C-alpha positions in Angstrom: 17.9 -12.0 -2.4 20.3 -9.4 -0.9 19.0 -7.1 1.7 19.7 -4.0 -0.5 17.5 -5.3 -3.1 14.6 -5.4 -0.5 15.3 -1.7 0.3 15.7 -0.5 -3.2 12.5 -2.0 -4.5 10.0 -0.1 -2.2 12.0 3.2 -2.7 11.7 2.8 -6.5 7.9 2.2 -6.1 7.6 5.1 -3.8 9.6 7.5 -6.4 7.3 6.3 -9.3 4.1 6.8 -7.1 5.3 10.1 -6.3 5.8 10.9 -10.0 2.4 9.4 -11.0 0.3 10.9 -8.0 1.7 14.4 -8.4 1.0 14.7 -12.0 -1.7 17.2 -12.7 -2.6 16.1 -16.0 -3.8 12.7 -14.9 -7.5 12.2 -13.9 -8.2 11.0 -10.4 -9.5 7.6 -11.6 -6.2 6.6 -13.0 -4.4 7.9 -10.0 -6.7 6.1 -7.7 -6.4 2.8 -9.8 -2.6 3.2 -9.6 -2.4 3.7 -5.9 -3.5 0.1 -5.5 0.1 -0.8 -6.5 2.2 0.9 -3.8 -0.3 0.3 -1.2 -0.2 -3.4 -2.1 3.7 -3.3 -2.3 4.0 -1.7 1.3 1.5 -4.3 2.9 3.1 -7.3 1.1 6.5 -6.2 2.2 5.3 -5.8 5.7 3.8 -9.4 5.6 7.2 -10.6 4.2 9.4 -8.9 6.8 7.2 -9.9 9.8 5.8 -13.3 8.6 7.1 -14.9 12.0 4.9 -12.4 14.1 1.3 -12.4 12.8 0.3 -9.8 15.5 3.1 -7.4 14.2 1.8 -7.9 10.6 -1.6 -6.8 11.4 -0.4 -4.0 13.6 2.2 -2.5 11.3 -0.3 -2.9 8.4 -2.8 -1.3 10.4 -0.7 1.6 10.9 0.2 1.8 7.3 -3.4 1.7 6.2 -4.4 4.3 8.9 -1.4 6.6 7.7 -2.7 6.4 4.1 -6.2 7.2 5.0 -4.9 10.1 7.2 -2.9 11.5 4.5 -5.8 11.2 1.9 -8.1 13.0 4.4 -5.7 15.7 5.1 -5.1 16.3 1.4 -8.8 16.2 0.7 -8.5 13.3 -2.2 -11.5 12.1 -4.1 -13.4 9.1 -2.7 -12.0 6.6 -5.3 -8.5 7.0 -3.4 -10.1 5.7 -0.2 -12.0 2.9 -2.0 -8.7 1.7 -3.7 -6.7 1.6 -0.5 -9.8 -0.1 1.4 -10.3 -2.6 -1.5 -6.6 -3.8 -1.6 -6.2 -3.9 2.2 -9.4 -6.0 2.5 -8.3 -8.3 -0.1 -4.6 -8.7 1.6 -6.3 -9.1 5.0 -8.5 -11.9 3.7 -5.4 -13.5 2.2 -3.6 -13.2 5.4 -6.4 -14.6 7.7 -7.1 -17.5 5.1 -3.6 -18.5 4.7 -3.3 -17.8 1.2 0.3 -17.4 -0.1 1.3 -15.0 -2.7 
């Protein structure tokens, strides 16, 4: 795959996520459910790019998850957002530790 594709894909996910999460008409449950996808994309891309350095995968992924939690805390989001991020983070961490490939 060309490197440009790897840069454009997360940008598209970020743009669509911004549109969905900033929509005032959607309920929090739908937005929290949708937030699983961009979180998973960010963590999976981190795992793909830093595959040869497992410590870096854990460190950068931890920073990403911490950043998301910090953003949710600062914007005073509903608890469902925290749950969605924690659930997908725990699932991907388990997959990384146990050696399951995507």
